[in-house]
C-alpha positions as CSV (number, residue, x, y, z in Angstrom):
1,M,72.5,-31.4,286.2
2,I,74.1,-35.0,286.2
3,W,73.4,-36.8,282.9
4,N,73.9,-40.5,283.2
5,P,71.1,-42.2,281.3
6,T,70.3,-45.9,280.9
7,E,71.7,-47.1,277.8
8,G,68.5,-48.7,276.4
9,I,65.5,-50.9,277.0
10,D,66.5,-54.1,278.4
11,L,64.4,-56.9,277.2
12,G,66.7,-59.5,279.1
13,F,67.7,-61.4,276.3
14,F,68.5,-58.3,274.0
15,M,69.2,-54.5,274.7
16,I,67.5,-52.0,272.2
17,R,69.8,-49.1,272.7
18,F,68.5,-45.7,272.6
19,Y,71.3,-44.7,270.3
20,S,70.3,-47.3,267.9
21,L,66.7,-46.4,268.1
22,T,67.3,-42.8,267.3
23,W,68.8,-43.9,264.0
24,V,65.8,-46.2,263.2
25,L,63.5,-43.3,264.0
26,A,65.3,-41.0,261.6
27,F,65.2,-43.4,258.8
28,A,61.5,-44.3,259.3
29,L,60.3,-40.7,259.8
30,G,62.6,-39.9,256.6
31,W,60.8,-42.6,254.4
32,Y,57.5,-41.4,255.6
33,I,58.1,-37.8,254.6
34,M,59.5,-38.9,251.4
35,K,56.3,-40.9,250.8
36,L,54.2,-37.7,251.1
37,I,56.3,-36.0,248.8
38,F,56.3,-39.0,246.4
39,D,52.5,-39.1,246.5
40,R,52.5,-35.4,245.7
41,E,54.7,-35.7,242.9
42,N,53.2,-38.8,241.3
43,E,56.1,-41.0,241.8
44,S,56.0,-44.8,242.5
45,I,56.7,-46.3,245.9
46,E,58.9,-48.6,244.2
47,K,61.4,-46.0,243.4
48,L,61.0,-44.5,246.9
49,D,62.1,-48.0,248.3
50,N,65.1,-48.1,245.9
51,L,65.9,-44.3,247.0
52,F,65.6,-45.4,250.7
53,V,68.2,-48.0,250.4
54,Y,70.6,-46.1,248.7
55,T,70.2,-43.3,250.9
56,I,70.7,-45.6,254.1
57,L,73.9,-46.8,252.3
58,A,75.2,-43.7,251.4
59,T,74.8,-42.4,254.8
60,M,76.4,-45.0,257.0
61,V,79.3,-45.4,254.5
62,G,79.8,-41.8,253.9
63,A,79.6,-40.8,257.6
64,R,82.2,-43.4,258.4
65,L,84.7,-42.7,255.6
66,G,84.3,-38.9,256.3
67,H,85.2,-39.5,260.0
68,V,88.1,-41.5,259.0
69,I,89.3,-39.1,256.3
70,F,88.7,-35.9,258.3
71,Y,89.2,-36.9,261.9
72,Q,91.1,-40.0,262.1
73,P,93.2,-40.7,258.8
74,E,95.8,-42.6,260.7
75,L,93.4,-45.8,260.6
76,F,94.2,-46.3,256.9
77,K,97.6,-47.2,258.1
78,E,97.3,-48.6,261.6
79,D,94.0,-50.4,261.5
80,I,92.5,-50.6,257.9
81,W,89.6,-53.1,258.9
82,S,88.3,-50.9,261.2
83,V,87.4,-48.3,258.6
84,L,84.4,-49.9,257.3
85,L,84.0,-52.8,259.7
86,P,82.8,-52.6,263.3
87,I,85.9,-54.1,264.7
88,S,89.4,-53.5,265.8
89,T,92.6,-55.5,265.0
90,V,95.0,-53.3,267.4
91,G,95.9,-55.7,270.3
92,G,93.9,-58.5,269.0
93,L,90.5,-58.7,267.3
94,K,87.6,-57.3,269.0
95,F,84.0,-56.1,268.2
96,T,83.8,-52.0,268.9
97,G,80.9,-50.9,266.7
98,F,81.5,-47.5,264.6
99,S,82.9,-45.2,267.1
100,G,83.1,-42.3,264.6
101,L,80.4,-41.0,262.1
102,A,81.1,-37.6,260.4
103,S,77.9,-35.8,259.1
104,H,80.0,-34.1,256.5
105,G,81.1,-37.2,255.2
106,A,77.5,-38.5,255.0
107,A,76.3,-35.2,253.3
108,I,79.0,-35.7,250.6
109,A,78.0,-39.3,250.0
110,I,74.2,-38.7,249.8
111,I,74.9,-35.8,247.0
112,I,77.1,-38.3,245.1
113,T,74.5,-41.2,245.4
114,M,71.8,-38.8,244.1
115,Y,73.6,-38.1,241.2
116,Y,73.4,-41.9,240.4
117,I,69.9,-42.2,241.4
118,K,68.8,-39.2,239.1
119,T,69.5,-41.5,236.0
120,K,69.2,-45.0,237.2
121,V,66.0,-44.8,239.5
122,L,64.1,-41.5,239.2
123,Q,65.0,-40.1,235.8
124,R,64.6,-36.7,237.6
125,P,67.1,-33.7,237.4
126,L,69.6,-33.9,240.2
127,L,68.4,-30.7,242.2
128,W,64.8,-32.0,241.9
129,I,65.9,-34.9,243.9
130,L,68.3,-32.7,246.1
131,D,65.4,-30.3,247.0
132,R,63.3,-33.1,248.1
133,I,65.8,-35.3,250.0
134,V,67.0,-32.4,252.3
135,I,63.6,-32.3,253.9
136,P,64.0,-36.0,255.5
137,V,67.6,-35.4,256.1
138,A,66.9,-32.3,258.3
139,S,64.5,-34.3,260.4
140,G,67.0,-37.3,260.7
141,A,69.6,-34.7,261.9
142,I,67.5,-34.1,264.8
143,F,67.3,-37.6,266.0
144,I,70.9,-38.5,265.3
145,R,72.0,-35.7,267.5
146,L,69.3,-36.8,270.1
147,G,71.2,-40.3,269.9
148,N,74.5,-38.5,270.7
149,F,73.1,-37.1,273.7
150,M,71.6,-40.3,274.8
151,N,75.2,-41.7,274.3
152,S,76.8,-39.0,276.3
153,E,79.1,-38.1,273.2
154,I,80.0,-35.3,271.1
155,F,79.2,-33.2,274.3
156,G,80.4,-29.5,274.6
157,K,83.5,-27.7,276.3
158,V,84.0,-27.5,279.9
159,T,81.9,-24.9,281.7
160,S,80.7,-23.6,284.9
161,K,77.6,-25.0,287.1
162,E,76.0,-21.7,286.2
163,S,76.0,-21.7,282.8
164,F,73.0,-22.4,280.7
165,M,72.1,-26.1,280.7
166,A,75.6,-27.2,282.1
167,M,75.7,-30.9,282.5
168,K,77.9,-33.5,283.9
169,F,78.6,-36.4,281.5
170,I,79.3,-39.1,283.9
171,K,79.9,-41.8,281.0
172,G,81.3,-39.6,278.6
173,E,84.6,-38.5,280.0
174,D,87.9,-40.0,278.4
175,N,89.6,-40.0,281.8
176,L,86.8,-42.2,283.5
177,P,86.3,-45.2,281.5
178,P,84.0,-48.1,282.7
179,Q,87.0,-50.1,283.9
180,L,88.3,-46.9,286.1
181,A,84.8,-46.4,287.3
182,S,84.6,-49.8,288.7
183,Q,88.1,-50.0,290.1
184,L,87.2,-46.6,291.8
185,T,83.8,-47.8,293.2
186,N,84.9,-51.4,293.7
187,I,81.9,-52.4,291.5
188,P,82.5,-54.8,288.9
189,D,79.9,-53.7,286.4
190,G,80.7,-50.6,284.7
191,T,77.1,-49.4,284.3
192,Q,76.6,-50.0,288.0
193,A,79.6,-48.2,288.9
194,Y,78.5,-45.1,287.0
195,N,75.1,-45.2,288.7
196,A,76.9,-45.2,292.0
197,I,79.2,-42.3,291.1
198,A,75.8,-40.3,289.9
199,K,73.6,-41.0,293.0
200,D,75.9,-42.5,296.1
201,V,77.1,-39.9,298.6
202,Q,80.2,-41.6,299.4
203,F,81.3,-41.4,295.8
204,K,80.9,-37.4,295.6
205,D,84.7,-36.7,295.5
206,I,84.5,-38.6,292.1
207,L,81.5,-36.8,290.9
208,E,83.0,-33.5,292.1
209,K,85.9,-34.1,289.7
210,I,83.8,-34.5,286.7
211,P,83.5,-31.2,284.9
212,Y,80.3,-29.5,284.1
213,R,80.0,-29.0,280.2
214,Y,77.7,-27.7,277.6
215,P,75.2,-30.4,276.1
216,A,76.3,-29.0,272.6
217,Q,74.6,-32.4,270.8
218,L,71.4,-31.2,272.5
219,F,71.8,-27.5,271.4
220,E,72.3,-28.8,267.9
221,A,69.1,-31.1,268.0
222,L,66.8,-28.3,269.1
223,L,68.3,-25.9,266.7
224,Y,67.9,-28.4,263.8
225,I,64.0,-28.2,264.6
226,P,63.4,-24.9,262.9
227,V,65.5,-25.9,260.0
228,F,63.2,-28.8,259.4
229,L,60.2,-26.8,260.0
230,I,61.5,-24.2,257.5
231,L,62.2,-26.6,254.7
232,F,58.9,-28.4,255.3
233,Y,57.0,-25.2,255.2
234,M,58.7,-23.9,252.0
235,Y,57.9,-27.1,250.3
236,W,54.3,-27.7,251.2
237,K,53.0,-24.0,251.4
238,T,55.3,-22.0,248.9
239,D,56.5,-22.4,245.3
240,A,60.1,-23.1,246.6
241,R,59.7,-26.8,245.0
242,N,59.3,-25.2,241.8
243,K,62.6,-23.2,241.9
244,P,65.3,-25.9,241.3
245,G,68.0,-25.4,244.2
246,L,66.2,-23.2,246.3
247,L,65.2,-25.9,249.1
248,F,68.8,-27.4,248.7
249,G,70.5,-24.2,249.2
250,T,68.5,-23.2,252.1
251,F,69.2,-26.5,253.7
252,L,72.7,-26.2,253.1
253,V,73.0,-22.5,254.5
254,L,70.7,-23.3,257.7
255,L,71.8,-26.7,258.8
256,W,75.6,-26.1,258.5
257,S,75.3,-22.6,260.2
258,V,73.9,-24.3,263.0
259,R,76.8,-26.5,262.9
260,F,79.2,-23.9,262.6
261,F,78.0,-21.8,265.5
262,V,77.3,-24.8,267.7
263,E,81.1,-25.6,267.3
264,F,81.9,-22.8,269.4
265,V,80.8,-24.6,272.3
266,K,81.6,-28.1,271.3
267,D,84.5,-30.0,272.8
268,S,87.3,-30.6,270.3
269,Q,87.0,-33.7,268.0
270,G,90.4,-33.4,266.4
271,G,91.0,-33.5,262.9
272,F,93.3,-31.0,261.1
273,E,92.3,-28.2,263.1
274,E,95.4,-29.4,265.4
275,Y,97.6,-28.2,262.7
276,P,98.7,-24.6,263.4
277,M,97.5,-23.2,260.0
278,F,93.8,-24.4,260.8
279,N,93.6,-24.0,264.6
280,A,91.6,-20.6,264.3
281,L,88.6,-22.7,263.9
282,S,87.4,-26.2,264.5
283,T,87.6,-29.0,261.9
284,G,83.7,-29.0,261.9
285,Q,83.6,-25.1,261.0
286,W,86.2,-25.5,258.2
287,L,84.2,-28.5,256.7
288,S,80.9,-26.4,257.2
289,I,82.2,-23.3,255.4
290,P,82.3,-24.8,251.8
291,F,78.6,-26.1,252.4
292,I,77.2,-22.6,253.6
293,I,79.0,-20.9,250.4
294,L,77.5,-23.4,248.2
295,G,74.0,-22.8,249.6
296,F,74.0,-19.5,249.0
297,Y,75.2,-20.2,245.4
298,F,72.0,-22.4,244.9
299,I,69.6,-20.0,246.4
300,Y,71.1,-17.3,244.2
301,V,70.8,-19.1,241.0
302,S,67.3,-20.8,242.0
303,Q,65.9,-17.2,241.6
304,K,66.7,-17.0,237.8
305,K,64.9,-20.3,237.1
306,T,61.3,-21.6,237.8
307,V,60.0,-24.9,236.3
308,S,56.4,-25.5,236.1
309,N,54.6,-28.3,238.1
310,N,51.2,-29.2,237.8
311,S,51.2,-31.9,240.8
């Protein structure tokens, strides 16, 4: 399969990018799910709005800092402005957007932010908040990985054409940037050049050099669906919400286990896996292990404590 999607919906004066749209959908659905939860728990919508704003900020700042700390720490020295701003100052000032976001960083930031929320906004125990916030977080993870898929990024390792769902990511290869695609096809516009490579037989030699890869981001998105459904079912159909830490622990075990195993077919994203003492696993796998262990701990302790809830 050849994967060369359009970037978004072109309105003429503005492009609604699919990647940005998946983020909007993730947060919108997350807000709606938390509204259902807050209605059930008799919490005010005003508190939900505060929680929503803090969660968005924690997600974006944490994801960006996580990427830089875990995968690209040299930016602190080489281009400090690009750490939290969508710009690059190397070789002149230019707008780049945020080209790296790490889910592990977002998870850490959300947990830290919920500690602040528990006293300043909700006046609820930390585990009460975490047990509920993980449900929309799990649904959001689905959309974010679909966004990565639409953006032809975070794809899988090179494989054969016969492999399950093997794809050629026309736009994602480092050795075929838009400038080179234009040069090889004599088509000035990079997007049109990519389209020509994907569809025009006169450029089949270029197309043949693009390797087949696993759609790792799509695998991850699909596997996050049962994670969300399990958490949603546990909250609404069982007494899991009355066992502090059970939903949070289940989320940590399931979601980061998915991440751990998908990493086996995911292309390297760099990070400290490049050091000999850490190269047995990927950076994403090393970062997932502590979350999984923590999850089992919370599942264990949740079995020893149940709180009454009349809502």
